[in-house]
DOGU-529857 format. One record per atom (N, C-alpha, C): x, y, z. Coordinates in steps of 0.05 Angstrom, whole numbers, plus 5000, padded with zeros to 4 digits. Example, Ala and Ser with C-alpha at 12.3 -4.5 7.8 and 13.67 -1.06 7.14 Angstrom:
<recs>
526448865156524649105156526449345156525749555142527349795143525850015157
</recs>
This chain:
<recs>
449950815296451850715292452150685267454750735256454650605227457250475222456850175222458949975223459549915195462649935186462849915160464849555165464449385146465449135146467049155120469549105128471949035106473148745103474348715082475148425081478048515069479648345085482748285078483648045060483848125035484747815022487547755015488247605024491447535009492147574985494947704984495547744956497647474944497547204965499447074952498146804944499446644934498646334932496146314912494346484901492746424877492746614860491846484832491146654810489746884809489746994786488347244779485347154782484146924773481446934765480346884797481946714815480846704837481346974850483247184851483047424870480747604854480647554826478247674817475747654827475347354826472447254836472247344863474547244880473447414899472647684917474547854900473348154896470348184893469848004870467148054856464747974875465947774893463747544911463347794933465547894945466248074970464348314965464348464942462748574945459948554939459148334926456648274921454748164947457248104966456448065000455848235013456648525003455648755017458048875034460348735034462748875049463449195036464349285050464849645044467849735036469649485040471749535026473549255030475749225006477849035004480949175009482148955027484849065031486648795027489148845020490848635014493448785032496048555031497648715049499548765027502148885032504448915007506848745023507348555005509748445007510648344991514048394990514848284954515447984956516147944978515547594980512747435001512747175000511047105013511947115042509947265052511247235089508947015108507746875094506746645104507346395086508446205095509545975084512045955072512745835048514645815036515646135023517546325025517846555008517346514979518246384968517846364940514846274927512646334945510646314930509046494915507646494900506546714879505546924898506247154895505347414905504947564888501947734893500647954875502748174891503148364866504448684877501648744887502248934914498849034922497549154905499149394901497149704882496349574854498149384841497449294810494649144823494548964845492248784847489748954852490049154874488449394878486349484854488549564843487949774814486449554795487149274793485549064784482949014798482748964821480148954834479049254833479449414833477849714826476049674799477449554790476249494756474249314753474349154777471748884775469849004788470149144808467949234829467349554822465349594838464949984840463450094865463349914886462550094906464750054928466349824929468049754956470250034948471150134975473750174968476150014975478650054966480649854961482850034974484649824990487249974997489249755008491749845022493249645028493349715060493449415074493449425098495449275110498149355112498749645112501149565086501749795078504149805058506949885074508749785056510849825075512850075068512650255083514350545081517250505061519150245072521350255066520850215033519050095024519250014996518850274978517950424983516950684961518450944974519251094955519251454958517151554956516151644983513451764993512351984976513952094957513052224941511352044918512851834909512051674886509851494900510651504921507951264935505151474929505051734942503051824940501851914909503351904895502951934866501551624864503051414867501451184860499151114875498451244889495551224909493651434900494751694892493051874869492151724851494051584833492951424810491051184816491451114837489350874844486751034853486651204865483751414871482751424845484551554826482951584803482151404784482951164784482350954768479550884777479250874808477550704825475650854820475451144822473051314820473651414854475451514859475251564890474951444913475951124911475650884930478150834944479950974940482850894947483150944975484150794992485650865015489150785024489951025026492850955036493350875061494250625065495350515087498050395089499150555109502550535117502950465137505250295135506350235161509350215162510650175182514450175179515449905163514649775156515849555146517049355172516449075165517748865188518948645175518748605152519648315145522948345138524448275146527248305142528048125119527247955111527547805084527047915060525248025064524248145029526248435027527248485046528648795043532448675038532448465049535148355038534948305010533148065008532748014980532448234954531648454964530648624935532948914943534648884968536449074965535349344974533449334993531949535005533049585036533549835034534649955065532549895092533649645111531449635128531949775158534849925158534650155190536149895201537150045228538649915249536449745274533849775263531849735284529949905278526949845294524650005293524950345295526850365307527450595312527650785288529750725271530050805239527850795229526050565219523050485203521250765219520950745248519150945254519151225250522251275249523451585247522651585209523251405195522851515168519951425160518251255173515351315174514251635181515051635200514051955214514352185186516852175176517752415161516252365137516052015125514651975101511652095103510452055121507752175128506552335123509152545140508552845135508452925113510852815089511152895070508852845045508352565052505352465042502952605046502052685069500052885078500253175063502553225062502853495047502253545023503553285008503253264975500153194969498653004986496552974981494553194982494953425005493653654998494553884988496353784962496654004946498954144955500254094966502754224975505054244956507254394961509654314945511954314969512854074969514753964990517753924984519054075005522154085004523053925032524753765031525353615055527153775074527653735100528953855117532053675106533653885111536753795113537953585117536553535148537753235165536152985154534153055135531552805133532952625119531152345118531552125108531152125081529452275076529252305041529352605027529552625009530152834996528252904973527453114984524853304956525753574961525953554929526153964933524054014910522054194919519754264907518554014891518153824899515953654896512953644902511853574882508453684882507653454870
</recs>
């Protein structure tokens, strides 16, 4: 049995030197992966606490580590156009030497959606339908396909690649 151990490090309430040193230490201790979450506002404690952007933090961690995979556990589908997210994660995969993992969820923290003017939908049903459409589009794009959205979809792709 091949068991892998990962470590989820918060991306809020600490400085870059602390975040950098934690990633370096985790790799030195033998962890296989490093994860962070994606939130535009702090979702634990006061919402005005400092919070790193998840993909920027992962990119930085990828430059101070050499073996751990890096990923978001999980990203909010509502934050990104799926085509641009596929491109963002592909860039992370390239700069990390093939160590990126795409983690995506439907999004749940309404206060950050309201604060940043991000559509939240009328409930879980909307966000889950958007997630389904998004994952299908990202899978195709990451497989090298050219994507055009269905006419009744939430997203509007026209020959995206």
